[in-house]
GULO-448692 format. One record per atom (N, C-alpha, C): residue in three letters; x, y, z. Coordinates in steps of 0.1 Angstrom, whole numbers, plus 2048, in hexadecimal, padded with zeros to 3 digits. Layout:
ALAXYZ;...
***
This chain:
UNKB2E3F734D;UNKB383F8357;UNKB343F1364;UNKB3D3EE36D;UNKB3A3E7379;UNKB313F1382;UNKB353FD382;UNKB2C408389;UNKB2641137F;UNKB1940F37C;UNKB13418372;UNKB13427375;UNKB1642A381;UNKB17438385;UNKB2443E382;UNKB2E43637F;UNKB3C43A37C;UNKB4043536E;UNKB4043E364;UNKB4543A357;UNKB53435356;UNKB5B438360;UNKB69434360;UNKB6B426366;UNKB6042036C;UNKB62413372;UNKB64408368;UNKB693FD36C;UNKB6C3F2363;UNKB603EE35A;UNKB633EC34E;UNKB583E7344;UNKB563D8346;UNKB493D4344;UNKB463C6345;UNKB3D3C2339;UNKB3D3B5337;UNKB343AF32C;UNKB283AA333;UNKB1C3AD32E;UNKB103A8334;UNKB0F399331;UNKB0A39233B;UNKB09383339;UNKAFF38032E;UNKAF538732C;UNKAEB384322;UNKAF2385314;UNKAFB38E312;UNKB0238F305;UNKB0B383303;UNKB1237F30E;UNKB1B37430D;UNKB1336730A;UNKB07366311;UNKAFF35A30F;UNKAF9359301;UNKAF63652FB;UNKAF13652EE;UNKAFB3602E4;UNKB083642E6;UNKB123602DD;UNKB163512DF;UNKB1534C2EC;UNKB1933E2EF;UNKB0E3342EB;UNKB023382E8;UNKAF732E2E6;UNKAFA3262D9;UNKB0232B2D0;UNKB053232C4;UNKB0E3172C7;UNKB153172D3;UNKB1D30C2D7;UNKB162FF2DB;UNKB093002DD;UNKB012F52E2;UNKAF92EF2D6;UNKAFB2E22D4;UNKAF32DB2C9;UNKAE42DC2CC;UNKADD2E02C1;UNKACF2E02C2;UNKAC92ED2C8;UNKAD22F62CD;UNKACD3022D4;UNKAC830B2C9;UNKABE3132CD;UNKAB831D2C4;UNKAB33292CC;UNKAB13332C5;UNKAAB33F2CB;UNKA9D3412C6;UNKA953482CE;UNKA8834C2C9;UNKA8635B2C9;UNKA7E3602C1;UNKA7B36E2C1;UNKA6E3702C8;UNKA6F3792D2;UNKA6337C2D9;UNKA5F38B2D5;UNKA5338C2CF;UNKA4F39A2CA;UNKA4D3A32D6;UNKA4F3B02D3;UNKA4E3BB2DD;UNKA3F3BB2E2;UNKA363B52DB;UNKA283B52E0;UNKA273AC2EC;UNKA303A42EF;UNKA3039B2FB;UNKA363A1307;UNKA3F3AB305;UNKA453B2310;UNKA4A3C030C;UNKA4D3C8316;UNKA523D5313;UNKA603D631A;UNKA6A3D3313;UNKA783D3319;UNKA7C3E131D;UNKA833E1329;UNKA883EE32E;UNKA973EC330;UNKA9F3F2328;UNKAAD3F0329;UNKAB43FE32C;UNKAAD409328;UNKAB341632A;UNKAA741F32F;UNKAAB42B333;UNKAA1435338;UNKA9743932C;UNKA9C438320;UNKA9343A314;UNKA86431316;UNKA89424318;UNKA7F41A318;UNKA7641C325;UNKA7C420330;UNKA7442233C;UNKA6B42E33B;UNKA6F439335;UNKA67445334;UNKA5B44132B;UNKA5E43A320;UNKA53436317;UNKA4942D31D;UNKA4E423325;UNKA4541A32B;UNKA3C420336;UNKA4242A33D;UNKA3A431347;UNKA3043B342;UNKA3143E335;UNKA2944832F;UNKA1B44232B;UNKA1344B325;UNKA06446320;UNKA07440313;UNKA1343E30D;UNKA15437301;UNKA13428303;UNKA14424310;UNKA11416314;UNKA0541631D;UNK9FD40B31D;UNK9F2409326;UNK9F43FB32C;UNK9ED3F9337;UNK9EE3ED33E;UNK9E13E533C;UNK9E13D9337;UNK9D53D1334;UNK9D03CB341;UNK9C43C6340;UNK9BE3BF34C;UNK9C63B3350;UNK9CF3AE348;UNK9D83A334B;UNK9E53A9351;UNK9E63B6353;UNK9F23BC359;UNK9FE3BC34F;UNK9FB3BC342;UNKA063BD338;UNKA073CB333;UNKA133D0332;UNKA153DD32B;UNKA153DB31C;UNKA0B3E2316;UNKA0A3E2307;UNKA0A3F0301;UNKA0E3F12F5;UNKA0E3FE2EE;UNKA004032EE;UNK9FE4102F1;UNK9F04162F0;UNK9EB4152E2;UNK9DF4112E0;UNK9DA4102D2;UNK9DA41E2CB;UNK9D94292D3;UNK9DA4362CD;UNK9E74392C6;UNK9F14312C9;UNK9FE4332C3;UNK9FE42D2B4;UNK9F44272B0;UNK9F34212A3;UNK9FD4162A0;UNKA0040F2AB;UNKA094032A9;UNKA184062A8;UNKA1C4132AA;UNKA2A4172A9;UNKA2D41F2B6;UNKA3741A2BD;UNKA3B4212C9;UNKA4342D2C6;UNKA424382CE;UNKA4B4442CB;UNKA594402CC;UNKA624462C4;UNKA704452C5;UNKA7544E2CF;UNKA7D4482D9;UNKA824502E4;UNKA914512E2;UNKA9645D2E4;UNKAA54602E3;UNKAA846A2EE;UNKAA94652FA;UNKAAC46E305;UNKABB46D308;UNKAC147830C;UNKACF47930E;UNKAD546D317;UNKADC464311;UNKAE1459318;UNKAEC45C323;UNKAF2467322;UNKAFC46B32C;UNKAF5471338;UNKAEB479336;UNKAE4480341;UNKADA476347;UNKAD446D33F;UNKACA464345;UNKACE456344;UNKADA453348;UNKAE0445348;UNKAD943D353;UNKAD744435F;UNKAD143D36A;UNKAC344136D;UNKABB438373;UNKAAD43B376;UNKAAB44737E;UNKAB444A388;UNKAB2455390;UNKAB1462389;UNKAB946437E;UNKAB8470376;UNKAAB47136F;UNKAA546636A;UNKA98466364;UNKA8E46936E;UNKA8F46437A;UNKA86467385;UNKA85476388;UNKA9147C389;UNKA9248A38B;UNKA8B49237F;UNKA8E48E373;UNKA88495367;UNKA79494367;UNKA7348936D;UNKA6548736C;UNKA5E489379;UNKA64490382;UNKA5F492390;UNKA5149838F;UNKA4E4A0385;UNKA414A7383;UNKA3749E37C;UNKA3B492379;UNKA32488372;UNKA38485364;UNKA3247B35E;UNKA37476351;UNKA2F47E346;UNKA3548433D;UNKA2E48B332;UNKA27481329;UNKA1D486322;UNKA1647D318;UNKA1E47B30C;UNKA1F46E308;UNKA2646B2FC;UNKA1E4632F2;UNKA114622F4;UNKA0845A2EC;UNKA0745F2DD;UNKA0946C2DB;UNKA084722CE;UNKA164762C9;UNKA204712D0;UNKA2E4752CC;UNKA3446B2C2;UNKA3B46F2B8;UNKA414662AF;UNKA504642B3;UNKA564702B7;UNKA6446F2BB;UNKA6747A2C5;UNKA6E4762D0;UNKA724802DB;UNKA8147F2DC;UNKA8748A2DB;UNKA9648B2DD;UNKA984952E8;UNKAA04912F2;UNKAA449A2FD;UNKAB349A2FE;UNKAB94A62FE;UNKAC74A7300;UNKAC94B130C;UNKAD04AC316;UNKAD24B4322;UNKAC84B232D;UNKAC94B9338;UNKAC14B7343;UNKAB44BF342;UNKAA94B8344;UNKA9B4BF343;UNKA934BA34F;UNKA884C1351;UNKA7E4BC35B;UNKA714BC353;UNKA694B1354;UNKA5D4B034C;UNKA514AF356;UNKA454B0351;UNKA394B0359;UNKA2E4A8352;UNKA254A235A;UNKA1949B354;UNKA104A534D;UNKA134B234E;UNKA0A4BC348;UNKA104BF33A;UNKA1A4B8335;UNKA204BA328;UNKA1C4AE31F;UNKA194B1312;UNKA154A7309;UNKA1E4A92FC;UNKA2649F2F9;UNKA2E4A02ED;UNKA2749A2E1;UNKA264A12D6;UNKA1F49D2CA;UNKA2849E2BE;UNKA284932B6;UNKA314932AA;UNKA3F4912AE;UNKA484992A7;UNKA574982AA;UNKA5B4A42B2;UNKA604A12BE;UNKA644AC2C7;UNKA734AA2CB;UNKA7B4B52CB;UNKA894B42CF;UNKA8B4BF2D9;UNKA904BC2E5;UNKA924C52F0;UNKAA14C52F3;UNKAA74D12F5;UNKAB54D12F9;UNKAB74DB304;UNKAC14D830C;UNKAC54E1317;UNKAD44DF319;UNKADC4E7314;UNKAEB4E6315;UNKAF04EC321;UNKAE84F132A;UNKAEC4F7337;UNKAEF4EC341;UNKAF44F034C;UNKAF84E6357;UNKAEC4E3360;UNKAE24EC360;UNKAD64EA369;UNKACA4E5361;UNKAC24DD367;UNKAB64D8360;UNKAAD4E335D;UNKAA64E3352;UNKA9C4ED34F;UNKA8E4E734D;UNKA844EE350;UNKA764E834F;UNKA714E9341;UNKA6B4DE33C;UNKA654DE32F;UNKA574E4331;UNKA534ED328;UNKA464F432A;UNKA3A4E932B;UNKA304ED332;UNKA244E4332;UNKA1C4E7326;UNKA124DF324;UNKA094E0318;UNKA0E4D730D;UNKA084D9301;UNKA0C4D12F5;UNKA184D72EE;UNKA224CE2EC;UNKA2E4D22E4;UNKA2E4C92D8;UNKA2B4CF2CC;UNKA294C82C0;UNKA344CB2B5;UNKA3A4C12B0;UNKA444C22A5;UNKA4D4CE2A7;UNKA544CE2B1;UNKA5C4DA2B5;UNKA6A4D72BA;UNKA734DF2B7;UNKA814DF2BD;UNKA814EA2C8;UNKA834E62D4;UNKA834EF2DF;UNKA904EF2E6;UNKA964FB2E6;UNKAA34FD2ED;UNKAA15042FA;UNKAA44FD305;UNKAA2503313;UNKAAF509318;UNKABA509310;UNKAC650E315;UNKAC551C319;UNKACA520325;UNKACA52E329;UNKAD2537320;
***
């Protein structure tokens, strides 16, 4: 949408999408595939949370790369796209710091939560809060668990 803060605002087509479709109109044009090892794309808050976590490390060349402790596979992130559509909502959710994701396989978050750098997600973790107010995720290790914070 024109205004990402307003779901009712006019919808738009991203230029990159249009350019990708238009490239076939040019003789000799081609596309190249750039592997994720060359960059860490951030399109949604899922990606930003992952990149800010310990699942990524910064090399001496200032490149963000997947932490070797992840075994070559980045955690799958599925955070509530309605609640965390904008960066400000993610900032509020991580005001206490970014939780550890280096041993996480999949993190699913539904609803408003507040996280801390004192929390470590391990394996597959699902957190839900269907209430209207954000709830705090417990500190410590949360391993292979479905956690309902709804009052």
